[in-house]
C-alpha positions in Angstrom: 41.3 64.0 96.6 40.5 66.3 99.4 43.3 68.8 100.3 45.0 68.3 103.8 44.3 71.1 105.9 46.0 72.0 109.3 45.2 71.5 112.7 46.1 74.5 114.9 47.2 73.2 118.5 47.2 75.8 121.4 49.1 74.8 124.4 49.9 78.1 126.2 48.2 78.3 129.4 46.1 81.4 129.6 45.9 82.0 126.0 42.9 83.8 124.5 41.7 83.2 121.1 39.7 85.5 119.3 38.7 86.6 115.5 40.0 89.4 113.5 38.7 89.6 110.1 39.4 86.1 108.5 42.1 85.4 111.1 42.4 83.5 114.1 44.5 85.5 116.9 46.2 84.2 120.0 46.8 86.9 122.9 48.8 86.1 125.9 48.8 88.5 128.8 47.4 91.2 126.4 50.1 90.5 123.7 49.5 89.1 120.5 51.6 86.1 120.1 50.2 84.6 116.8 47.9 84.9 113.9 46.8 82.3 111.6 44.5 82.6 108.3 41.2 80.5 109.0 40.9 79.3 105.5 44.1 77.2 106.3 42.7 75.2 108.9 40.5 72.2 109.5 40.3 72.3 113.3 41.6 73.9 116.6 42.8 71.9 119.5 42.9 73.8 122.6 45.1 71.8 125.3 44.7 73.0 129.0 43.4 76.5 130.2 42.5 78.3 126.9 39.9 80.7 126.2 38.1 81.2 123.1 35.5 84.3 122.2 32.1 83.3 121.3 32.5 85.4 118.1 35.4 83.0 117.1 33.5 79.9 117.9 30.5 81.1 115.8 32.9 81.8 113.0 34.5 78.4 113.3 31.1 76.6 113.2 30.2 78.7 110.0 33.4 77.9 108.2 33.2 74.2 109.1 36.3 74.2 111.7 35.9 72.3 114.6 37.1 73.4 118.0 38.3 70.7 120.4 39.3 71.1 124.0 41.4 68.8 125.9 42.5 69.1 129.6 46.4 69.7 130.1 46.9 65.9 130.3 45.4 65.4 126.7 42.0 63.8 127.7 39.1 64.9 125.8 36.7 67.4 127.3 34.4 68.9 124.5 34.0 69.6 120.9 32.3 72.6 119.0 31.4 72.3 115.6 28.7 73.7 113.2 25.9 71.8 111.6 26.4 68.0 110.7 27.0 67.6 106.9 26.1 63.8 106.8 23.3 62.7 104.9 20.5 60.8 106.5 20.4 57.8 104.3 23.9 57.0 104.8 23.4 57.3 108.9 20.4 55.1 108.7 22.4 52.5 106.9 25.3 52.9 109.4 22.6 52.3 112.3 21.0 49.3 110.4 24.5 47.7 110.0 25.3 48.0 113.5 22.0 46.2 114.5 22.8 43.5 112.0 25.2 40.6 113.5 26.4 39.4 110.0 27.0 42.8 108.5 28.6 44.1 111.7 30.8 41.1 112.0 32.0 41.5 108.4 33.0 45.1 109.0 34.9 44.3 112.3 36.6 41.3 110.7 38.3 43.6 108.1 39.0 46.6 110.7 40.9 44.1 112.9 42.5 42.5 110.1 44.1 45.8 109.4 45.1 46.6 113.0 46.7 43.3 113.5 48.6 43.5 110.0 49.9 47.0 111.0 50.9 45.7 114.6 53.0 43.1 112.7 54.5 45.5 110.5 55.7 47.6 113.6 57.6 44.5 114.9 58.8 43.5 111.3 60.3 46.9 110.7 62.0 47.1 113.9 63.7 43.5 113.1 64.5 44.8 109.6 65.9 48.3 110.6 67.6 47.4 113.9 67.9 43.6 113.8 71.8 43.9 113.9 71.9 45.7 117.0 69.1 43.9 119.0 70.1 41.1 121.4 69.2 37.7 120.3 66.5 37.3 122.8 64.8 40.4 121.9 65.0 39.3 118.0 63.5 36.0 119.0 60.7 37.6 121.2 59.8 39.9 118.3 59.9 37.3 115.5 57.7 35.1 117.8 55.1 37.6 118.6 54.8 38.5 114.7 54.3 34.7 113.8 51.8 34.4 116.6 49.9 37.7 115.5 49.6 36.2 112.2 47.9 33.1 113.6 45.4 35.3 115.3 44.8 37.2 112.2 44.0 34.0 110.4 41.6 33.1 113.3 39.6 36.3 112.6 38.0 34.8 109.6 36.4 32.0 111.5 34.9 34.1 114.2 31.1 33.9 114.2 30.3 36.9 116.5 31.5 40.3 117.3 32.1 39.2 120.9 34.5 36.4 119.7 36.3 38.9 117.5 36.5 41.2 120.5 38.4 38.3 122.3 40.7 37.6 119.6 41.4 41.4 119.3 42.5 41.3 123.2 44.7 38.2 122.4 46.4 40.3 119.7 46.8 43.2 122.0 48.3 41.1 124.8 51.0 39.4 122.3 51.8 43.0 121.0 52.4 44.9 124.1 54.2 42.0 125.6 57.1 42.7 123.2 56.5 46.4 123.0 59.2 47.2 125.4 61.8 45.3 122.9 61.4 48.3 120.5 62.6 50.9 122.9 66.3 50.9 122.6 67.4 53.4 125.4 69.0 52.1 128.3 66.9 54.4 130.8 65.2 52.1 133.4 62.5 54.8 133.7 61.6 54.6 130.0 60.9 50.8 130.0 57.4 49.5 129.2 56.0 47.2 131.5 52.4 46.8 129.9 49.5 49.0 128.9 47.9 51.4 131.5 45.6 54.1 131.1 43.4 56.4 133.5 45.9 57.3 134.5 48.8 56.1 132.5 51.4 54.7 135.1 54.6 55.3 133.3 56.1 57.8 130.5 55.6 55.5 127.7 51.9 55.0 128.5 51.5 58.6 129.1 53.1 59.3 125.5 51.0 56.6 123.9 47.7 57.9 125.5 48.4 61.6 124.3 49.0 60.3 120.8 45.8 58.3 120.7 44.0 61.3 121.8 45.4 63.2 118.6 44.6 60.2 116.4 41.0 59.8 117.7 40.3 63.6 117.2 41.5 63.3 113.4 39.2 60.2 113.1 36.3 61.6 114.6 36.7 64.8 112.3 37.1 62.6 109.3 34.0 60.5 110.0 31.9 63.7 110.5 33.4 65.0 106.9 31.9 62.0 105.2 28.5 62.0 106.9 29.0 59.3 109.5 27.9 59.2 112.9 31.3 58.9 114.9 29.2 57.8 118.2 27.9 54.5 116.6 30.5 51.8 116.2 30.6 48.1 115.2 33.7 46.9 117.3 33.4 49.3 120.3 29.9 49.1 122.1 27.9 52.1 122.4 28.2 54.3 125.4 27.0 57.8 125.9 29.7 60.6 125.3 32.1 57.9 123.7 32.8 58.3 119.9 32.7 54.5 119.3 33.2 54.6 115.4 36.1 57.0 115.9 37.7 54.4 118.2 37.1 51.7 115.6 38.7 53.6 112.7 41.6 54.5 115.4 42.4 50.9 115.9 44.0 50.5 112.6 46.2 53.9 112.8 47.4 53.0 116.5 50.6 51.0 115.2 51.7 53.4 112.4 50.7 56.8 113.7 50.9 56.6 117.3 53.0 53.6 118.5 55.9 54.0 116.0 56.0 57.6 116.4 56.3 57.1 120.3 59.1 54.7 120.0 60.9 57.0 117.5 60.7 60.0 119.9 62.0 58.0 122.7 64.9 56.1 120.7 66.0 59.4 119.4 66.1 61.0 122.8 63.8 63.9 121.5 61.9 62.9 125.0 63.6 62.0 128.1 62.5 61.3 131.7 62.7 65.2 132.3 59.7 65.5 130.0 57.4 63.7 132.2 55.8 64.6 135.6 54.4 62.2 138.2 51.0 63.1 139.8 49.8 62.4 143.3 47.5 59.6 142.2 50.4 57.7 140.6 49.7 58.7 137.1 52.3 60.2 134.6 51.8 63.1 132.1 53.8 65.0 129.5 55.2 68.5 130.5 54.1 71.5 128.5 57.3 71.5 126.4 57.3 68.0 125.8 53.7 68.0 124.4 54.9 70.8 121.9 57.6 68.3 120.8 55.0 65.5 120.5 52.6 67.8 118.6 55.3 69.1 116.0 56.5 65.5 115.4 53.0 64.3 114.8 52.1 67.3 112.3 55.5 66.4 110.5 54.6 62.7 110.5 51.2 63.5 108.9 52.9 65.1 105.9 54.7 61.8 104.8 53.2 60.2 101.8 52.5 56.5 101.4 51.2 54.2 98.7 47.4 53.4 99.5 47.3 49.6 98.5 43.5 49.6 97.8 43.5 53.0 96.1 46.8 52.5 94.4 47.9 56.0 94.6 49.9 58.2 97.3 48.4 59.8 99.9 49.6 61.9 102.9 49.4 60.1 106.3 47.3 62.9 107.7 44.6 61.9 105.0 44.4 58.4 105.8 41.6 58.9 108.3 39.5 60.5 105.9 40.2 58.1 103.0 39.2 55.2 105.3 36.2 56.8 106.4 35.4 57.5 102.9 35.7 53.8 102.1 33.5 52.7 105.0 30.9 55.0 103.9 31.1 53.6 100.3 30.8 50.1 101.7 27.7 51.1 103.6 26.4 52.5 100.6 26.8 49.3 98.7 29.3 50.8 96.4 32.0 48.4 97.2 31.4 44.8 98.7 33.5 45.0 101.8 35.4 47.5 103.8 39.1 47.6 102.8 41.3 48.4 105.9 44.6 50.4 105.3 47.6 47.4 105.5 50.8 49.2 106.1 53.8 47.7 104.3 
């Protein structure tokens, strides 16, 4: 099993990153504020106005450390990495499967099975952990949504095309997000969830979800590159220039457990409040700088938790799940296993 390395997040505006021996050093206003050994890192994520020296970029490329740039609102800008390690035969098989309607449909069915199952788990855990304190109408709504999601999941097997599967995925998303507000137990009206919105997110909950989805997508993309797959060519998401479609495919199964559940916990534990968000002139809402650090710390801590992988039968860290699922997808494409086994959260 691959050892989980760390992601270094740089959130300080105006930071200057450079190389010193085998270390990555961060200077701010001419003063050294941090020093991290590069051999412990898998990637560096720069958020906002962060400068990186050419020597450090070259060093990271040689060491297999990808450097990702996000704007201050968490939107992806660019990614710098060294030579792709994937083998050409695996990628040719990937491309052939995306052009094969039957093979593509079979992979998408399993991906969506995992996503919908994990959405149901989020709702079921809320009922199990907090059912005694939830109002009756909230408990009923969560229970009904979980049952209807199960019916949508059963319908996936009867879908004959990827387009039909996309429609069912949309139905599941509407059922899930229609009751998502029931998971939020704080009484603050400004932290209610009225429905999914993005580009820009219109409320604090959507701003938090979008930021977390960006972080998980970054991890999924890195995992796919590591096992040799092309993150730009997906099965569920259509190809589009500049979009990591396969990374977004892989993300779908992890949204509920790595992002949605964490977002709800941060709000319910009052680790984030209304003062941690800021409204923009265009009607969008973004996280404040200190709040981003809170989210990043919680996300990194969450990735250290261990969970039993139902297919492998062994415990793995949550942070390794994107790599494990990317590896299983690669094995399926090579023909080593009959189907792609999604991760099913218990």
